[in-house]
ROFI-657520 format. One record per residue (C-alpha): residue number from 1; residue in three letters; x, y, z. Coordinates in steps of 0.2 Angstrom, whole numbers, plus 2048, in hexadecimal, padded with zeros to 3 digits. Each point is the difference from the previous one (the first is absolute). Example, Ala and Ser with C-alpha at 12.3 -4.5 7.8 and 13.67 -1.06 7.14 Angstrom:
residues 2
+-----+--------+-----+-----+-----+
: num : residu :  c1 :  c2 :  c3 :
+-----+--------+-----+-----+-----+
:   1 :    ALA : 83E : 7EA : 827 :
:   2 :    SER : 806 : 811 : 7FD :
+-----+--------+-----+-----+-----+
This chain:
residues 359
+-----+--------+-----+-----+-----+
: num : residu :  c1 :  c2 :  c3 :
+-----+--------+-----+-----+-----+
:   1 :    MET : EB3 : 5E5 : AD8 :
:   2 :    SER : 7F6 : 80A : 80F :
:   3 :    SER : 7EF : 800 : 807 :
:   4 :    LYS : 7F8 : 810 : 800 :
:   5 :    LEU : 7EC : 80A : 806 :
:   6 :    PRO : 7F7 : 807 : 7F2 :
:   7 :    LYS : 7FB : 80F : 806 :
:   8 :    GLU : 7EE : 7F9 : 802 :
:   9 :    GLU : 804 : 7F4 : 809 :
:  10 :    THR : 809 : 80F : 80E :
:  11 :    ASP : 7EE : 809 : 801 :
:  12 :    GLN : 7F7 : 7EE : 802 :
:  13 :    ALA : 7F8 : 802 : 816 :
:  14 :    ALA : 801 : 7F0 : 802 :
:  15 :    PRO : 804 : 7EF : 7F4 :
:  16 :    THR : 7EE : 7FA : 7FE :
:  17 :    VAL : 806 : 7F0 : 7F5 :
:  18 :    LEU : 80C : 7F0 : 807 :
:  19 :    VAL : 80F : 7FE : 7F5 :
:  20 :    HIS : 810 : 7FA : 7FE :
:  21 :    GLY : 80D : 80C : 802 :
:  22 :    ALA : 7F6 : 810 : 806 :
:  23 :    ARG : 808 : 810 : 802 :
:  24 :    VAL : 7F2 : 806 : 80D :
:  25 :    LEU : 800 : 7FB : 80F :
:  26 :    SER : 7F6 : 802 : 811 :
:  27 :    ALA : 80F : 807 : 808 :
:  28 :    VAL : 80D : 805 : 7F1 :
:  29 :    THR : 801 : 805 : 7EA :
:  30 :    ILE : 80A : 7F7 : 7FB :
:  31 :    ASP : 80B : 80C : 7F4 :
:  32 :    THR : 80A : 7F5 : 7F9 :
:  33 :    TYR : 809 : 7EF : 802 :
:  34 :    ASN : 80D : 7F3 : 7F8 :
:  35 :    GLU : 80A : 810 : 7F8 :
:  36 :    GLU : 80D : 7F6 : 7F6 :
:  37 :    LEU : 80E : 810 : 7FC :
:  38 :    ARG : 80C : 800 : 7F5 :
:  39 :    ASP : 80F : 804 : 7FB :
:  40 :    GLU : 811 : 7FB : 7F4 :
:  41 :    GLU : 805 : 7F5 : 80C :
:  42 :    GLY : 7EE : 7F7 : 803 :
:  43 :    PHE : 7F4 : 802 : 80F :
:  44 :    VAL : 801 : 80B : 809 :
:  45 :    GLY : 7F9 : 7F8 : 810 :
:  46 :    ASP : 80B : 7F1 : 7FD :
:  47 :    ARG : 813 : 80B : 804 :
:  48 :    ALA : 7F3 : 7FE : 814 :
:  49 :    SER : 7FC : 7EE : 801 :
:  50 :    GLY : 802 : 7F2 : 80A :
:  51 :    ARG : 807 : 7F9 : 7F1 :
:  52 :    ALA : 80E : 812 : 7FC :
:  53 :    PHE : 804 : 7FD : 817 :
:  54 :    ARG : 803 : 7EF : 7F7 :
:  55 :    ALA : 80B : 807 : 7F2 :
:  56 :    ILE : 809 : 80C : 80A :
:  57 :    LEU : 806 : 7F1 : 80C :
:  58 :    ASP : 808 : 7F7 : 7F4 :
:  59 :    ASP : 80A : 80E : 7F9 :
:  60 :    TRP : 808 : 806 : 80C :
:  61 :    ARG : 803 : 7EF : 809 :
:  62 :    ASP : 80A : 802 : 7EE :
:  63 :    ARG : 807 : 80C : 803 :
:  64 :    VAL : 80A : 800 : 811 :
:  65 :    VAL : 804 : 7EA : 7F9 :
:  66 :    SER : 808 : 805 : 7F4 :
:  67 :    THR : 80C : 811 : 80A :
:  68 :    LEU : 800 : 7F5 : 812 :
:  69 :    GLY : 802 : 7EF : 7F8 :
:  70 :    GLU : 7F2 : 7FA : 80D :
:  71 :    ASP : 7EA : 803 : 801 :
:  72 :    PRO : 7F8 : 800 : 811 :
:  73 :    PHE : 7F1 : 7F4 : 7F9 :
:  74 :    GLY : 80B : 7F2 : 7FB :
:  75 :    ASP : 7FF : 7F8 : 7F2 :
:  76 :    THR : 7EA : 800 : 803 :
:  77 :    PRO : 7F6 : 809 : 7F3 :
:  78 :    THR : 7FC : 80F : 801 :
:  79 :    ALA : 7EA : 7FC : 7FC :
:  80 :    GLU : 804 : 7F2 : 812 :
:  81 :    ILE : 807 : 80D : 80D :
:  82 :    SER : 7F0 : 805 : 808 :
:  83 :    LYS : 7FB : 810 : 809 :
:  84 :    SER : 803 : 7FA : 80F :
:  85 :    LYS : 816 : 7FB : 7FB :
:  86 :    LEU : 801 : 815 : 7FB :
:  87 :    GLU : 7F7 : 805 : 80C :
:  88 :    LYS : 80E : 7F6 : 80F :
:  89 :    ALA : 80B : 804 : 7F3 :
:  90 :    LEU : 7FD : 813 : 803 :
:  91 :    ALA : 802 : 800 : 810 :
:  92 :    SER : 80E : 7F2 : 801 :
:  93 :    LYS : 814 : 807 : 807 :
:  94 :    ASP : 804 : 7F9 : 7EE :
:  95 :    THR : 805 : 814 : 7F9 :
:  96 :    VAL : 800 : 7F7 : 7EE :
:  97 :    ALA : 7F0 : 7F8 : 7FF :
:  98 :    ALA : 7F5 : 80F : 80B :
:  99 :    GLY : 807 : 80D : 7F2 :
: 100 :    LEU : 7FC : 7F5 : 7F4 :
: 101 :    VAL : 7EF : 800 : 806 :
: 102 :    HIS : 7FE : 813 : 803 :
: 103 :    THR : 809 : 802 : 7F0 :
: 104 :    VAL : 7F2 : 7F5 : 7F5 :
: 105 :    ILE : 7F2 : 80C : 80C :
: 106 :    GLU : 805 : 80E : 7FD :
: 107 :    GLU : 801 : 7FC : 7EF :
: 108 :    PHE : 7EF : 7FC : 7FF :
: 109 :    ALA : 7F8 : 80E : 80A :
: 110 :    HIS : 808 : 80B : 7F0 :
: 111 :    GLU : 7F6 : 7F6 : 7F6 :
: 112 :    LEU : 7F0 : 800 : 809 :
: 113 :    ALA : 802 : 811 : 802 :
: 114 :    THR : 7FF : 800 : 7EF :
: 115 :    VAL : 7F5 : 7F7 : 7FC :
: 116 :    VAL : 7F6 : 80C : 80B :
: 117 :    ARG : 804 : 811 : 7F9 :
: 118 :    ARG : 7FA : 7F7 : 7ED :
: 119 :    PHE : 7F2 : 7FD : 809 :
: 120 :    LEU : 7FB : 80D : 806 :
: 121 :    ARG : 803 : 80A : 7EC :
: 122 :    LEU : 7F1 : 7F8 : 7FC :
: 123 :    LYS : 7EF : 809 : 7FD :
: 124 :    ASN : 7F6 : 7F6 : 80A :
: 125 :    TRP : 80F : 7FB : 810 :
: 126 :    GLN : 7FF : 816 : 800 :
: 127 :    GLU : 7FD : 805 : 813 :
: 128 :    THR : 806 : 7EE : 809 :
: 129 :    GLU : 7FF : 806 : 80F :
: 130 :    ARG : 805 : 7EC : 808 :
: 131 :    ILE : 807 : 7F1 : 7FA :
: 132 :    VAL : 7FD : 7F1 : 808 :
: 133 :    VAL : 80F : 7F2 : 7FC :
: 134 :    GLY : 7F9 : 7EF : 800 :
: 135 :    GLY : 808 : 7EE : 7F8 :
: 136 :    GLY : 80C : 7F2 : 807 :
: 137 :    LEU : 80E : 80C : 803 :
: 138 :    SER : 7F3 : 80C : 80A :
: 139 :    SER : 802 : 7F8 : 80D :
: 140 :    SER : 812 : 7FB : 804 :
: 141 :    HIS : 80D : 80C : 80C :
: 142 :    ILE : 808 : 801 : 7EE :
: 143 :    GLY : 7F5 : 806 : 7F7 :
: 144 :    GLN : 7FC : 80F : 80C :
: 145 :    LEU : 810 : 804 : 7FE :
: 146 :    ALA : 7FD : 802 : 7F0 :
: 147 :    MET : 7F0 : 80B : 800 :
: 148 :    GLY : 808 : 808 : 810 :
: 149 :    ARG : 80E : 808 : 7F7 :
: 150 :    ALA : 7F6 : 804 : 7ED :
: 151 :    GLN : 7F3 : 809 : 809 :
: 152 :    VAL : 812 : 80C : 808 :
: 153 :    ILE : 805 : 800 : 7EF :
: 154 :    LEU : 7EF : 806 : 7FA :
: 155 :    ALA : 7FE : 80C : 80D :
: 156 :    GLY : 812 : 80C : 7FA :
: 157 :    GLU : 7FB : 7FF : 7F3 :
: 158 :    ALA : 7F0 : 805 : 805 :
: 159 :    VAL : 7F4 : 7F5 : 7FB :
: 160 :    PRO : 7EF : 802 : 80A :
: 161 :    VAL : 7FA : 7EE : 801 :
: 162 :    GLU : 800 : 7F6 : 812 :
: 163 :    LEU : 807 : 7EB : 7FB :
: 164 :    ARG : 7F6 : 7F5 : 80F :
: 165 :    PRO : 803 : 7EE : 801 :
: 166 :    ILE : 7F0 : 7F4 : 7FC :
: 167 :    SER : 7F6 : 803 : 811 :
: 168 :    ASN : 7FD : 7EB : 800 :
: 169 :    HIS : 80B : 7F3 : 7FC :
: 170 :    PRO : 800 : 800 : 7EF :
: 171 :    ASP : 7FC : 7ED : 7FA :
: 172 :    GLU : 7EF : 807 : 80B :
: 173 :    ALA : 7FF : 80E : 7FA :
: 174 :    GLY : 7FC : 7FA : 7EE :
: 175 :    LEU : 7F0 : 7F8 : 807 :
: 176 :    ILE : 7FA : 80C : 80E :
: 177 :    GLY : 7FB : 80E : 7F4 :
: 178 :    ALA : 7F6 : 7F6 : 7F5 :
: 179 :    VAL : 7F5 : 804 : 80D :
: 180 :    HIS : 7FE : 812 : 7F9 :
: 181 :    LEU : 7FE : 7F8 : 7EE :
: 182 :    ALA : 7ED : 7FB : 807 :
: 183 :    PRO : 7F1 : 80C : 805 :
: 184 :    SER : 7F9 : 801 : 80E :
: 185 :    TRP : 7F2 : 7FA : 802 :
: 186 :    MET : 808 : 7F2 : 7F7 :
: 187 :    LEU : 807 : 7FA : 810 :
: 188 :    ALA : 7F4 : 806 : 80C :
: 189 :    GLY : 7FA : 7F2 : 80A :
: 190 :    HIS : 812 : 7F8 : 7FF :
: 191 :    ASP : 80E : 7FB : 808 :
: 192 :    ALA : 80B : 7FB : 7F6 :
: 193 :    ILE : 806 : 800 : 7EB :
: 194 :    ALA : 80B : 7F4 : 7F5 :
: 195 :    ALA : 80F : 809 : 7F7 :
: 196 :    VAL : 80C : 7FB : 7F5 :
: 197 :    ASP : 813 : 809 : 7FD :
: 198 :    ILE : 808 : 7FA : 7EF :
: 199 :    GLY : 814 : 802 : 7FC :
: 200 :    GLY : 80C : 7FB : 7F3 :
: 201 :    THR : 806 : 7F6 : 811 :
: 202 :    ASN : 7F3 : 7FE : 80C :
: 203 :    LEU : 7ED : 7FA : 801 :
: 204 :    ARG : 7F9 : 807 : 812 :
: 205 :    VAL : 7EE : 7FE : 802 :
: 206 :    GLY : 7FA : 802 : 811 :
: 207 :    ILE : 7ED : 805 : 80C :
: 208 :    VAL : 803 : 811 : 804 :
: 209 :    ASP : 7F5 : 803 : 812 :
: 210 :    LEU : 7F8 : 816 : 7FE :
: 211 :    LYS : 800 : 800 : 810 :
: 212 :    MET : 7F0 : 80D : 7FA :
: 213 :    ARG : 7F9 : 80B : 809 :
: 214 :    LYS : 7F0 : 80B : 7FB :
: 215 :    GLY : 80B : 7FD : 7F2 :
: 216 :    ASP : 810 : 806 : 801 :
: 217 :    VAL : 80C : 7F4 : 7FA :
: 218 :    SER : 810 : 808 : 806 :
: 219 :    LYS : 804 : 7F1 : 80B :
: 220 :    ALA : 7FF : 7F0 : 7F4 :
: 221 :    ALA : 80D : 7F3 : 801 :
: 222 :    VAL : 805 : 7EF : 7F8 :
: 223 :    TRP : 7F8 : 7F3 : 809 :
: 224 :    LYS : 808 : 7F1 : 7F8 :
: 225 :    MET : 80C : 7FF : 7F3 :
: 226 :    LEU : 806 : 7F5 : 7F2 :
: 227 :    HIS : 812 : 800 : 7F6 :
: 228 :    TRP : 803 : 7F8 : 7F0 :
: 229 :    ARG : 812 : 803 : 7F9 :
: 230 :    HIS : 7FB : 7FE : 7EC :
: 231 :    ARG : 80E : 806 : 7F8 :
: 232 :    ASP : 80C : 7F2 : 807 :
: 233 :    GLU : 7F0 : 7F2 : 7FB :
: 234 :    LYS : 7FE : 809 : 7EE :
: 235 :    PRO : 7ED : 7F9 : 7FC :
: 236 :    SER : 7F5 : 804 : 7F4 :
: 237 :    ARG : 7F4 : 80E : 800 :
: 238 :    GLU : 7F2 : 7F1 : 801 :
: 239 :    GLU : 809 : 7FA : 80F :
: 240 :    ALA : 805 : 811 : 80A :
: 241 :    VAL : 7EE : 803 : 7FD :
: 242 :    GLN : 7FA : 7F0 : 80A :
: 243 :    ARG : 80D : 801 : 80B :
: 244 :    LEU : 7F9 : 814 : 805 :
: 245 :    ALA : 7EE : 7F7 : 800 :
: 246 :    ASP : 805 : 7F4 : 80A :
: 247 :    MET : 808 : 80B : 80C :
: 248 :    VAL : 7F1 : 80A : 803 :
: 249 :    THR : 7F5 : 7F2 : 800 :
: 250 :    GLU : 80B : 7F9 : 80F :
: 251 :    LEU : 7FE : 814 : 80A :
: 252 :    THR : 7EE : 800 : 7FD :
: 253 :    ASP : 7FC : 7EF : 808 :
: 254 :    LYS : 80C : 805 : 80D :
: 255 :    ALA : 7F6 : 810 : 804 :
: 256 :    LEU : 7F2 : 7F8 : 800 :
: 257 :    GLU : 802 : 7F1 : 80D :
: 258 :    ALA : 808 : 810 : 809 :
: 259 :    LYS : 7EE : 80C : 801 :
: 260 :    LEU : 807 : 80B : 7F4 :
: 261 :    LYS : 7F2 : 805 : 7F4 :
: 262 :    LEU : 808 : 806 : 7F5 :
: 263 :    ALA : 7FC : 80D : 7F0 :
: 264 :    PRO : 7F8 : 7F7 : 7EF :
: 265 :    PHE : 811 : 807 : 7F7 :
: 266 :    LEU : 813 : 7FE : 7FA :
: 267 :    GLY : 80C : 80F : 7FD :
: 268 :    ILE : 80E : 7FD : 7F7 :
: 269 :    ALA : 811 : 808 : 7FB :
: 270 :    CYS : 80B : 7FD : 7F4 :
: 271 :    PRO : 80D : 80A : 7F4 :
: 272 :    GLY : 7F9 : 804 : 7F1 :
: 273 :    LEU : 7F8 : 810 : 7FB :
: 274 :    ILE : 7EC : 7F9 : 800 :
: 275 :    ASP : 7F4 : 805 : 7F4 :
: 276 :    ASP : 7EE : 800 : 806 :
: 277 :    ASP : 7FB : 7EE : 7FE :
: 278 :    GLY : 80B : 7F6 : 808 :
: 279 :    THR : 810 : 7FE : 7F4 :
: 280 :    ILE : 811 : 805 : 800 :
: 281 :    LEU : 805 : 80D : 7F3 :
: 282 :    SER : 813 : 802 : 804 :
: 283 :    GLY : 80A : 7FB : 80C :
: 284 :    GLY : 7FD : 7EE : 805 :
: 285 :    GLN : 812 : 7FA : 7F9 :
: 286 :    ASN : 804 : 7F9 : 811 :
: 287 :    LEU : 7ED : 7F5 : 801 :
: 288 :    PRO : 805 : 7EC : 801 :
: 289 :    GLY : 7F9 : 7FD : 7EC :
: 290 :    ASN : 7FA : 810 : 7F5 :
: 291 :    TRP : 7F2 : 807 : 80F :
: 292 :    GLN : 7FF : 810 : 7ED :
: 293 :    GLU : 7FB : 7F4 : 7F4 :
: 294 :    GLU : 7EF : 806 : 7F5 :
: 295 :    GLY : 7F3 : 7F9 : 80A :
: 296 :    PHE : 806 : 7FA : 810 :
: 297 :    ARG : 7F5 : 805 : 80D :
: 298 :    LEU : 806 : 7FE : 812 :
: 299 :    ASP : 7EF : 802 : 808 :
: 300 :    ALA : 7FA : 7F4 : 7F2 :
: 301 :    ALA : 80D : 7F6 : 804 :
: 302 :    LEU : 7FE : 7FE : 812 :
: 303 :    ALA : 7EB : 802 : 801 :
: 304 :    GLU : 7FC : 7EA : 7FE :
: 305 :    LYS : 80D : 800 : 80D :
: 306 :    LEU : 7FF : 80A : 80D :
: 307 :    PRO : 7F2 : 7FB : 80F :
: 308 :    ARG : 7EF : 808 : 804 :
: 309 :    ILE : 801 : 80F : 80F :
: 310 :    ASP : 7F1 : 7FE : 809 :
: 311 :    GLY : 7F5 : 7F8 : 7F2 :
: 312 :    HIS : 808 : 80D : 7F1 :
: 313 :    GLU : 80C : 7FD : 7F3 :
: 314 :    PRO : 80F : 80F : 807 :
: 315 :    ALA : 801 : 80F : 7F5 :
: 316 :    MET : 80F : 805 : 7FD :
: 317 :    LEU : 80E : 80E : 7FA :
: 318 :    ILE : 80C : 801 : 7FB :
: 319 :    HIS : 80D : 80E : 801 :
: 320 :    ASN : 813 : 803 : 800 :
: 321 :    ASP : 80C : 7FB : 809 :
: 322 :    ALA : 807 : 810 : 809 :
: 323 :    VAL : 7F0 : 806 : 800 :
: 324 :    VAL : 7FB : 7F4 : 80C :
: 325 :    GLN : 80F : 803 : 80A :
: 326 :    GLY : 7FD : 812 : 801 :
: 327 :    LEU : 7EE : 7FC : 805 :
: 328 :    SER : 807 : 7FB : 80D :
: 329 :    GLU : 806 : 811 : 805 :
: 330 :    VAL : 7F1 : 80B : 7FF :
: 331 :    SER : 7FB : 800 : 814 :
: 332 :    ASN : 812 : 809 : 802 :
: 333 :    MET : 7FD : 80C : 7F1 :
: 334 :    GLY : 7F4 : 80D : 80A :
: 335 :    ASP : 80C : 80F : 7FF :
: 336 :    VAL : 803 : 800 : 7EF :
: 337 :    GLU : 7F8 : 803 : 7F0 :
: 338 :    ARG : 809 : 7F6 : 7F2 :
: 339 :    TRP : 80E : 7F1 : 803 :
: 340 :    GLY : 807 : 7F3 : 7FA :
: 341 :    VAL : 808 : 7EE : 802 :
: 342 :    LEU : 80F : 7F9 : 7F9 :
: 343 :    THR : 801 : 7EA : 801 :
: 344 :    ILE : 814 : 7FC : 7FE :
: 345 :    GLY : 7FB : 7ED : 7FB :
: 346 :    THR : 806 : 7F6 : 7F0 :
: 347 :    GLY : 800 : 80E : 7FB :
: 348 :    LEU : 7F7 : 814 : 803 :
: 349 :    GLY : 7EE : 801 : 805 :
: 350 :    ASN : 7F8 : 810 : 7FF :
: 351 :    ALA : 7F0 : 80C : 803 :
: 352 :    ARG : 7FA : 811 : 806 :
: 353 :    PHE : 7F0 : 804 : 80A :
: 354 :    THR : 7F7 : 80F : 802 :
: 355 :    ASN : 7F5 : 7FE : 812 :
: 356 :    ARG : 7EC : 802 : 7F9 :
: 357 :    PRO : 7F5 : 80C : 80E :
: 358 :    LYS : 7F7 : 7F7 : 80F :
: 359 :    GLU : 7F1 : 7FE : 801 :
+-----+--------+-----+-----+-----+
């Protein structure tokens, strides 16, 4: 399933109402997001996800053991081998360990290149000039090596697209991008906003300092952030929503103590296809509990739990997490017209944007 923009909406001069999952924002039009490409083996995007990287590593560990009788990583389960440990192995004098990690990177790079090619065949991804790669793997050395190798593979096939790692740390990009969900009039006269990034493994809440100058928010940065790895605790949906509200309350209190003037707004990023009423239509299967249940709306569930900001109930806007992470790159895309984002996390998030003319 995907979310594509109807032609009549692309003709709008500007968004006229605040809706969840909006396709037309002040800086960009979201051509499509949450594409779920399939082949005979399942979802194409799963071939370049964090889980896919681990599966490739697991497979090559088995091959090495079956032939050489020894695993460079010993008995440590693949899921528990950190990115930093893989990077140390890659740089070590243990040629088998280094060769193993190098081989995994190479195979994953080919998978990533294949996924990029498949996306570029889609109507709403054609003529994409640049793709920003985000998600947890993108911030690591091994992730960037895989990205660079995929770029070279695509260049060798004369595929004219640039792959670039996301500028901000992925943990912060999913919060910073929320600034672009809010209309400029809502931000005027304020110092910061509260933002939430809900993933299949982690939940982050942050205060984003707008650092706004004459309406320009290109310098926006995370002031403070709280992180909860919910997958370890396996909470119910209701427990997760309450924890989220508590984290927002804690940070808004800290912002007020620091005399930051918060806009009465909360930007929320979460996986899946977001309906304009705030329901998650698909793609929320990795969230704690059933977030796709008919009638469940996160904004409604949060409304009675959140504090007032500057005397107002905060307006909430929910959008797809890959979209929001991509929006953190708006200020770096002035030299291209059509660009996209792929986020390598629990799954593979995706979105394609077209820059809107500056007024």
